[in-house]
C-alpha positions in Angstrom: 0.0 0.0 0.0 1.4 3.3 -1.0 1.7 6.4 1.2 -0.8 8.2 -1.0 -3.4 5.5 -0.5 -2.7 5.6 3.3 -3.2 9.3 3.4 -6.4 9.0 1.4 -7.9 6.6 4.0 -10.5 7.5 6.6 -9.7 10.4 8.9 -10.1 10.5 12.6 -11.7 13.8 13.4 -10.4 13.7 17.0 -6.7 13.4 16.3 -6.6 14.2 12.5 -4.9 10.9 11.6 -5.6 8.9 8.4 -6.1 5.1 8.4 -6.1 2.3 5.9 -9.8 1.5 6.1 -12.7 2.0 8.5 -11.8 -1.1 10.5 -8.4 0.4 11.3 -10.2 3.6 12.3 -12.6 1.7 14.5 -9.7 -0.2 16.3 -8.0 3.2 16.8 -11.1 4.6 18.4 -11.7 1.6 20.6 -8.1 1.3 21.6 -8.1 4.8 22.9 -11.5 4.1 24.6 -12.8 7.4 23.5 -16.2 8.5 24.6 -19.1 9.2 22.2 -18.6 12.6 20.7 -21.3 15.0 19.5 -22.1 14.6 15.8 -23.5 17.1 13.3 -26.9 15.8 12.0 -26.3 17.6 8.6 -22.8 16.5 7.6 -22.3 13.7 10.2 -19.2 15.3 11.4 -18.2 14.6 15.1 -16.7 17.1 17.5 -14.8 17.0 20.7 -17.4 19.0 22.6 -21.0 20.2 22.3 -19.9 23.8 22.1 -17.8 23.0 19.0 -20.8 21.4 17.4 -23.0 24.4 18.1 -20.4 26.7 16.6 -20.1 24.5 13.6 -23.9 24.5 13.0 -24.1 28.3 13.4 -21.2 28.8 10.9 -22.0 26.1 8.3 -25.7 25.3 8.5 -27.4 28.5 9.8 -29.5 29.0 6.6 -30.9 25.5 6.9 -32.3 25.8 10.4 -36.1 25.6 10.4 -38.4 27.0 13.0 -40.4 24.3 14.8 -43.8 23.7 13.5 -46.7 24.0 16.0 -47.9 20.7 17.5 -51.5 19.7 16.8 -52.5 19.3 20.4 -50.3 22.1 21.8 -52.0 24.3 24.3 -53.2 27.8 23.2 -51.1 30.7 24.3 -52.3 32.4 27.4 -53.8 35.9 27.5 -50.7 37.4 28.9 -48.7 36.0 26.0 -51.2 37.5 23.5 -50.9 40.8 25.1 -47.1 40.6 25.0 -47.2 39.7 21.2 -49.7 42.6 20.6 -47.5 45.0 22.4 -44.6 44.0 20.2 -46.5 45.1 17.0 -45.5 48.6 16.1 -48.4 51.1 16.4 -48.8 53.8 13.7 -47.0 57.0 14.8 -48.9 60.3 14.7 -48.3 62.6 11.8 -45.6 65.2 12.6 -46.8 68.7 13.0 -45.6 72.2 13.8 -46.7 73.4 17.3 -47.2 77.0 18.0 -49.4 78.7 20.7 -51.3 75.5 21.4 -52.2 74.9 17.7 -50.8 72.3 15.3 -49.9 73.1 11.7 -49.2 70.7 8.9 -45.8 69.3 7.8 -46.1 68.1 4.2 -44.8 64.8 3.0 -42.8 64.8 -0.3 -45.9 63.7 -2.3 -48.1 66.4 -0.7 -45.4 69.0 -1.3 -45.2 68.1 -5.0 -48.9 68.2 -5.4 -49.2 71.5 -3.5 -46.5 73.1 -5.7 -48.3 72.2 -8.9 -51.7 73.5 -7.5 -50.0 76.7 -6.1 -48.6 77.5 -9.6 -52.0 77.1 -11.1 -53.6 79.3 -8.5 -51.4 82.4 -9.1 -53.4 85.5 -9.8 -53.2 87.4 -13.0 -52.0 91.0 -13.1 -55.5 92.3 -13.8 -56.8 90.4 -10.8 -54.1 91.9 -8.6 -54.7 95.4 -9.8 -58.4 95.0 -9.2 -57.7 94.0 -5.6 -55.6 97.0 -4.8 -52.0 95.8 -5.7 -49.6 98.4 -7.0 -47.5 96.9 -9.8 -44.4 98.7 -11.0 -43.3 98.6 -14.6 -39.7 97.8 -15.7 -38.4 101.1 -14.6 -39.8 100.6 -11.1 -41.3 104.1 -11.0 -44.8 103.7 -12.6 -47.7 102.4 -10.5 -51.0 100.9 -11.6 -54.0 100.5 -9.3 -57.7 100.2 -10.1 -58.6 102.5 -7.2 -58.8 106.2 -7.8 -55.8 107.1 -5.6 -52.9 109.4 -6.0 -49.6 107.8 -6.7 -48.0 106.7 -3.4 -45.1 108.6 -2.1 -43.2 105.4 -1.4 -40.9 104.3 -4.3 -41.7 100.7 -5.1 -38.9 98.3 -6.0 -39.2 95.2 -8.1 -38.1 91.9 -6.7 -34.7 90.7 -7.9 -34.3 88.7 -11.1 -33.6 85.0 -10.8 -30.0 83.8 -10.7 -28.6 80.3 -11.0 -25.8 81.3 -8.6 -28.1 82.2 -5.8 -31.2 80.0 -6.0 -34.2 81.3 -3.9 -37.2 79.8 -2.3 -40.1 78.6 -4.5 -42.9 79.9 -2.3 -42.8 82.1 0.8 -45.6 83.1 3.3 -45.3 86.8 4.3 -46.9 88.9 7.1 -46.2 92.3 8.6 -47.3 94.2 11.6 -47.7 97.9 11.1 -47.6 101.1 13.1 -48.6 104.7 12.4 -45.7 107.2 11.8 -45.5 111.0 12.0 -45.8 111.5 8.3 -49.2 109.9 8.3 -48.2 106.7 6.7 -48.2 103.1 8.0 -44.7 101.5 8.4 -43.7 97.9 9.0 -42.6 97.2 12.5 -42.4 93.4 12.3 -41.6 91.1 9.4 -42.2 87.4 9.3 -41.5 85.1 6.4 -41.9 81.3 6.2 -41.1 78.7 3.6 -44.5 77.6 2.4 -43.6 73.9 1.8 -41.6 73.2 4.9 -42.8 75.8 7.4 -39.2 76.8 8.1 -38.9 80.3 9.7 -36.8 82.5 7.3 -37.4 85.9 8.9 -39.0 86.9 12.2 -37.6 90.3 13.1 -38.6 93.7 14.5 -38.3 96.6 12.0 -37.2 100.1 13.2 -39.0 102.7 10.9 -37.0 105.7 9.8 -39.9 108.0 10.7 -41.0 108.7 14.3 -43.7 106.4 15.5 -46.7 108.1 17.0 -49.2 105.2 17.1 -47.7 102.0 18.4 -51.0 100.1 18.3 -49.7 97.9 21.1 -53.0 96.1 21.6 -52.7 94.9 18.1 -49.0 94.5 17.5 -47.9 93.6 21.0 -44.9 95.9 20.7 -44.0 98.9 22.9 -41.2 101.5 22.9 -39.5 99.5 25.5 -39.6 96.3 23.3 -38.1 98.3 20.4 -35.3 99.8 22.6 -34.4 96.3 23.9 -34.3 94.9 20.4 -32.1 97.7 19.1 -29.7 97.3 22.0 -29.3 93.7 21.1 -28.9 94.4 17.4 -32.0 92.4 16.6 -33.8 94.9 14.4 -34.0 95.7 10.7 -33.6 99.3 9.8 -36.5 100.7 7.9 -38.3 99.3 4.9 -35.0 99.2 3.0 -33.5 96.9 5.5 -36.6 94.7 5.5 -36.5 94.5 1.7 -32.9 93.4 1.6 -33.5 90.7 4.3 -36.5 89.5 2.3 -34.6 89.5 -1.0 -32.1 87.0 0.5 -34.9 84.4 0.2 -37.1 85.5 -2.8 -36.8 86.6 -6.4 -39.5 87.6 -8.9 -40.3 84.0 -9.6 -41.0 83.2 -6.0 -44.7 82.8 -5.1 -45.5 85.2 -2.3 -48.5 84.1 -0.1 -50.4 86.2 2.4 -53.8 87.5 3.6 -54.5 90.8 1.8 -50.9 90.8 0.9 -51.1 94.1 -0.9 -50.9 96.0 2.4 -47.8 94.2 3.5 -46.1 94.8 0.1 -47.1 98.5 0.1 -45.4 99.2 3.5 -42.3 97.3 2.3 -42.2 99.2 -1.0 -42.1 95.9 -2.9 -43.7 95.3 -6.3 -44.3 91.6 -6.8 -46.6 90.1 -9.5 -46.3 86.4 -8.5 -48.9 86.2 -5.7 -51.4 83.9 -4.1 -53.7 85.8 -1.7 -55.9 83.9 0.6 -58.3 86.8 0.7 -58.8 86.7 -3.1 -59.1 82.9 -3.1 -61.9 82.9 -0.5 -63.8 85.9 -1.8 -63.7 84.6 -5.4 -65.0 81.3 -4.2 -68.1 83.1 -2.7 -68.7 85.7 -5.4 -67.2 84.0 -8.5 -66.8 86.6 -11.3 -69.0 89.2 -9.6 -67.9 92.2 -7.7 -66.6 91.4 -4.3 -69.2 92.4 -1.7 -67.5 91.4 1.4 -64.0 90.2 2.7 -63.5 87.8 5.5 -60.7 88.2 8.1 -58.1 85.6 8.7 -59.4 84.8 12.2 -62.9 84.1 10.9 -61.6 82.1 7.9 -59.4 79.9 10.1 -62.4 79.2 12.5 -64.9 78.4 9.7 -62.7 76.5 7.2 -60.0 75.0 9.4 -61.7 74.8 12.8 -58.7 76.6 14.1 -58.9 79.2 16.9 -56.1 81.8 16.6 -55.4 84.9 18.7 -56.9 83.2 21.7 -55.9 83.1 25.4 -55.9 85.5 28.3 -53.7 88.5 27.8 -52.9 87.5 24.2 -52.2 90.2 21.6 -54.4 90.7 18.6 -51.8 90.1 16.0 -48.8 87.8 16.1 -47.0 87.7 12.8 -45.6 84.2 13.4 -49.1 82.8 14.2 -50.7 84.7 11.3 -48.1 83.4 8.9 -48.6 79.7 10.0 -52.4 80.2 9.8 -52.2 81.7 6.3 -50.0 78.8 5.2 -52.5 76.3 6.7 -55.5 78.0 5.1 -54.0 78.1 1.6 -52.9 74.4 2.0 -56.5 73.5 2.8 -57.9 75.5 -0.1 -55.4 73.8 -2.5 -55.4 70.2 -1.3 -59.1 70.1 -0.2 -61.2 72.2 -2.6 -64.3 70.5 -1.3 -63.8 72.2 2.1 -63.4 75.6 0.4 -66.6 75.1 -1.8 -68.6 73.9 1.2 -67.6 77.0 3.2 -68.3 79.3 0.2 -71.9 78.0 -0.1 -72.6 78.7 3.6 -70.8 82.1 3.4 -72.9 83.2 0.4 -76.1 82.3 2.0 -75.2 84.1 5.2 -74.2 87.2 3.2 -77.4 87.2 1.2 -79.5 86.7 4.3 -77.8 89.6 6.0 -78.4 91.8 3.0 -82.0 90.7 2.7 -82.6 91.5 6.4 -81.1 95.1 5.9 -83.2 95.7 2.9 -86.3 94.4 4.6 -86.1 97.3 7.1 -86.5 99.9 4.3 -90.0 100.9 3.1 -89.5 101.7 -0.5 -91.6 100.5 -3.4 -90.3 97.4 -5.1 -91.6 95.8 -8.2 -93.4 92.6 -7.4 -91.4 89.7 -8.8 -93.1 87.1 -11.0 -92.2 84.5 -8.5 -91.0 84.4 -4.9 -87.3 84.9 -5.2 -84.9 82.5 -3.4 -81.5 83.3 -2.2 -79.9 82.4 -5.5 -82.3 84.7 -7.4 -81.7 87.4 -4.9 -78.0 87.0 -5.4 -78.4 87.5 -9.2 -81.0 90.2 -9.1 -79.6 92.4 -6.2 -75.9 92.2 -6.7 -75.7 94.9 -9.4 -77.5 97.4 -7.2 -75.4 99.9 -5.2 -76.5 100.9 -1.7 -75.5 104.5 -2.4 -78.0 104.8 -5.2 -81.0 103.9 -3.0 -83.4 106.5 -1.8 -83.4 106.8 2.0 -86.9 107.2 3.6 -87.7 108.7 7.0 -87.9 105.3 8.5 -84.3 104.6 7.5 -83.1 107.4 9.6 -85.4 107.7 12.7 -85.8 105.1 15.3 -89.4 105.4 16.4 -88.8 103.9 19.8 -86.4 106.7 20.6 -88.3 109.5 18.8 -90.4 111.6 21.3 -93.2 112.3 18.9 -95.2 110.3 16.5 -93.8 110.0 13.0 -95.0 112.3 10.3 -97.5 111.2 7.8 -96.3 110.4 4.3 
């Protein structure tokens, strides 16, 4: 027998020796009186210890290990075990929100943000619509102003928003809100500026503005700011200087393609001296939903809109101020998001608001005793809306009953 054949014989896995045949290996094992060693059930390999076999199975046969199947007559798991398994199931996490002054505001998912961006672009108001609602739009020179209202040209010079640049990309949509005070020259000036990213809710600007002109009407009950607050902010270097400083800070985040969003945003842009034609105004959205293509007969405030459409109470709480630019900015963002992503909510509110408006107008007209042509049929609210809307209150003839309250008048009313 050659050495190669001897080496090719059976191997003792205990001492790593080769033997001529299995009989020689058996005599070897019996002569050493070795005890029975653990054997792998998969490859039939024996090991010197149980720990070695376990390590071998984990390394070589881990993928072939099967979970034990349930026994037919096995007892049912106890209630405590079921509760333990139920507790291990992950519960759905609440949707993340922005929390401010005891109210929650939405954080958009990537899908909702993409959808909102497309809807927001489609909602942008035309130049004619903006002019009709009191926006001053500057021409290319920045010195000519256009407004449908019969007003003199404003003394403030308006500046167009900067042109887009690939080197300094700006935000796609920004929510803007200002608080205003009365100055010695008779004009309103911005005293606080707040700007948020529409899609993320990120705070871009929230700063006090120091007007160049002397403030004579602080409107503290509305703005929440006092001369002491202004002095503290100035000492800390936390103020923007005048409308020019506010514009420069705003232009760090916007260009002329940025969609500016606000509630009656024309007032905010006027005090900043900014001419911007890419606008979505929540006041225009809501009033247009009620009156369609007709002349706007009423405008609803932000607080009332948030309550009716969103079910959101703002400017609440003991000692709270009437206007908080941060809270108003978040509320405007939430209101526009609801109008864009849930047009059914907007239409439902518009129907109720139109009926309420017509009912109030009908009640006012019912108090006046003037001859009215008898209609061919009893008009409903919709017919009243069509028939009455073109009539101006200032063209109506006032009667004695419109002016005098008989309950307070000492003598009997004169005869007609």
